[in-house]
C-alpha positions as CSV (number, residue, x, y, z in Angstrom):
1,M,4.6,-18.9,-24.1
2,R,2.9,-18.0,-27.4
3,R,4.6,-15.9,-29.9
4,G,3.7,-12.3,-29.9
5,T,2.3,-12.4,-26.2
6,K,3.8,-10.5,-23.4
7,R,3.8,-11.3,-19.7
8,V,2.2,-8.9,-17.4
9,S,4.7,-6.9,-15.4
10,A,4.6,-6.5,-11.7
11,F,3.9,-2.8,-12.2
12,D,1.0,-3.5,-14.6
13,S,-0.4,-6.0,-11.9
14,V,-0.2,-3.2,-9.1
15,V,-2.0,-0.7,-11.6
16,V,-4.8,-3.3,-12.3
17,A,-5.2,-3.9,-8.6
18,G,-5.4,-0.2,-7.8
19,G,-7.9,0.3,-10.6
20,L,-10.1,-2.5,-9.4
21,L,-10.0,-1.0,-5.8
22,L,-11.2,2.4,-7.2
23,V,-13.9,0.6,-9.1
24,L,-15.0,-1.2,-6.0
25,L,-14.9,2.1,-4.0
26,A,-16.9,3.8,-6.5
27,L,-19.6,1.0,-6.7
28,W,-19.8,1.0,-2.9
29,N,-20.7,4.7,-3.0
30,L,-22.8,4.8,-6.2
31,G,-26.1,3.9,-4.5
32,P,-26.1,6.6,-1.8
33,A,-24.5,9.1,-4.2
34,L,-27.5,8.7,-6.7
35,A,-30.0,8.6,-3.8
36,A,-28.6,11.9,-2.7
37,L,-28.9,13.3,-6.2
38,R,-32.5,12.3,-6.4
39,G,-33.4,13.3,-2.9
40,E,-34.4,9.8,-2.0
41,G,-34.0,8.2,1.5
42,T,-35.5,8.5,5.0
43,W,-36.8,12.0,5.6
44,G,-36.4,13.6,9.1
45,T,-34.8,16.6,10.8
46,F,-31.2,17.6,11.5
47,T,-30.3,19.5,14.5
48,A,-27.1,21.3,14.3
49,R,-24.8,21.2,17.3
50,R,-21.2,22.3,16.4
51,V,-19.4,23.2,13.2
52,E,-15.8,21.8,12.4
53,C,-13.8,23.7,9.7
54,V,-10.6,22.8,7.9
55,Q,-8.6,25.6,6.2
56,H,-7.1,24.7,2.7
57,P,-5.1,27.0,0.5
58,G,-7.7,29.2,-1.0
59,H,-10.8,27.9,0.6
60,E,-12.3,26.6,3.8
61,Q,-14.3,23.2,4.2
62,C,-16.8,23.1,7.0
63,T,-19.1,20.4,8.3
64,W,-22.0,20.8,10.8
65,T,-22.5,17.8,13.0
66,G,-25.4,17.2,15.1
67,E,-28.3,14.7,15.3
68,F,-30.7,13.3,12.8
69,R,-34.2,12.3,13.9
70,A,-36.6,10.3,11.7
71,G,-39.6,8.9,13.6
72,R,-38.2,7.0,16.6
73,T,-34.7,6.7,15.1
74,V,-32.1,9.1,16.4
75,R,-28.5,9.3,15.0
76,H,-25.9,11.3,16.9
77,D,-22.7,12.9,15.6
78,V,-24.0,13.0,11.9
79,G,-22.6,15.4,9.4
80,F,-24.8,17.6,7.3
81,Y,-23.5,17.6,3.7
82,G,-22.9,20.9,2.2
83,G,-23.3,23.1,5.2
84,D,-20.8,25.9,5.3
85,R,-19.8,27.9,8.4
86,D,-22.7,30.2,8.4
87,A,-25.5,27.6,7.3
88,F,-26.7,27.0,10.9
89,A,-26.6,28.3,14.4
90,P,-26.1,25.8,17.1
91,G,-29.5,24.2,18.0
92,Q,-31.1,25.1,14.6
93,T,-33.3,22.3,13.0
94,V,-33.8,21.8,9.4
95,R,-35.4,19.1,7.1
96,A,-32.9,16.6,6.0
97,F,-32.8,12.9,4.5
98,D,-30.7,9.9,5.2
99,T,-29.6,7.8,2.2
100,G,-27.9,5.1,4.3
101,R,-24.5,6.6,4.0
102,R,-22.8,6.3,7.3
103,G,-22.1,9.6,9.1
104,H,-23.9,12.0,6.6
105,V,-27.4,13.3,5.9
106,Y,-28.4,15.8,3.1
107,G,-30.6,18.8,2.9
108,P,-33.5,19.1,0.5
109,G,-31.1,20.2,-2.3
110,G,-29.4,16.8,-2.2
111,S,-25.7,16.7,-3.5
112,N,-23.5,16.3,-6.5
113,E,-21.4,13.6,-5.1
114,W,-22.3,11.4,-7.9
115,V,-19.8,13.4,-10.1
116,V,-16.9,12.3,-8.1
117,V,-18.1,8.7,-7.9
118,V,-18.4,8.6,-11.7
119,L,-14.9,10.0,-12.1
120,L,-13.6,7.6,-9.7
121,L,-15.3,4.8,-11.6
122,A,-13.9,5.9,-14.9
123,A,-10.4,6.3,-13.4
124,G,-10.6,2.8,-11.9
125,L,-11.7,1.3,-15.2
126,G,-9.1,3.1,-17.1
127,L,-6.3,1.9,-14.8
128,A,-7.7,-1.7,-14.7
129,C,-7.8,-1.8,-18.5
130,R,-4.3,-0.1,-19.0
131,P,-2.3,-3.2,-19.6
132,L,-4.7,-4.4,-22.2
133,T,-4.8,-1.2,-24.2
134,R,-1.1,-0.8,-23.9
135,R,-0.4,-4.3,-25.2
136,R,-3.1,-3.9,-28.0
137,G,-1.5,-0.6,-29.1
138,T,1.9,-2.2,-29.2
139,A,0.8,-5.1,-31.4
140,S,-1.0,-2.9,-33.8
141,A,1.9,-0.5,-33.9
142,R,4.1,-3.5,-34.9
143,G,1.8,-4.5,-37.6
144,A,1.6,-1.0,-39.0
145,D,5.4,-0.7,-39.0
146,A,5.8,-4.1,-40.8
147,S,3.2,-3.2,-43.5
148,S,4.5,0.3,-44.2
149,A,8.0,-0.8,-44.5
150,P,9.5,-0.9,-48.1
151,A,9.4,-4.2,-49.9
152,G,12.6,-6.0,-50.5
153,P,13.7,-8.0,-53.6
154,R,11.5,-11.0,-52.8
155,G,8.6,-8.8,-51.7
156,T,9.3,-9.3,-47.9
157,P,8.5,-6.2,-45.7
158,G,11.3,-4.5,-43.8
159,T,14.2,-5.4,-46.3
160,A,15.2,-2.4,-48.5
161,G,17.8,-3.4,-50.9
162,D,20.7,-5.6,-50.0
163,G,21.0,-4.2,-46.3
164,D,19.1,-3.8,-43.1
165,A,16.9,-0.7,-42.8
166,G,19.4,0.9,-40.5
167,E,22.4,0.0,-42.6
168,A,24.4,2.1,-44.9
169,P,25.9,0.7,-48.2
170,G,28.6,-1.9,-47.3
171,G,26.8,-3.4,-44.3
172,H,27.8,-0.5,-41.8
173,R,25.2,1.0,-39.5
174,S,24.5,4.6,-40.1
175,S,24.2,6.9,-37.2
176,P,20.9,8.9,-36.7
């Protein structure tokens, strides 16, 4: 092993693997999220059938499910993104578009899912690069410590006088 290099710990390996998984997940969803933002996809109609709601502390998350029709294509049990409890009545039909994301269609307003995808991508990249930035930070901190230490009698950094930096006169360690 080279001098000044450090092995990657098992913890760092798990962090990098988790970060790479987040990056893959973000990249997998980036295309449909950007298409939903721009309103791009196959346009058709969504017919609401039922609403399913989940109660969270402080708010309620609801999804209308129904069928999406575009030409001859009919998709059943598709969720309509962004529809709250009062958005539809059962049997109501509205314009919608399909971005290719399995299980969801979007209304004319699109969605802001891209924000979550970008945050997921940033978190994944941050985790994947963590060991590199930590190691680089440690090396530069060591270099800064050595260069800022007072020079000894021969001009060598880190030797102040005749004792070690943490030694009191007479060779005894001083307590902090």
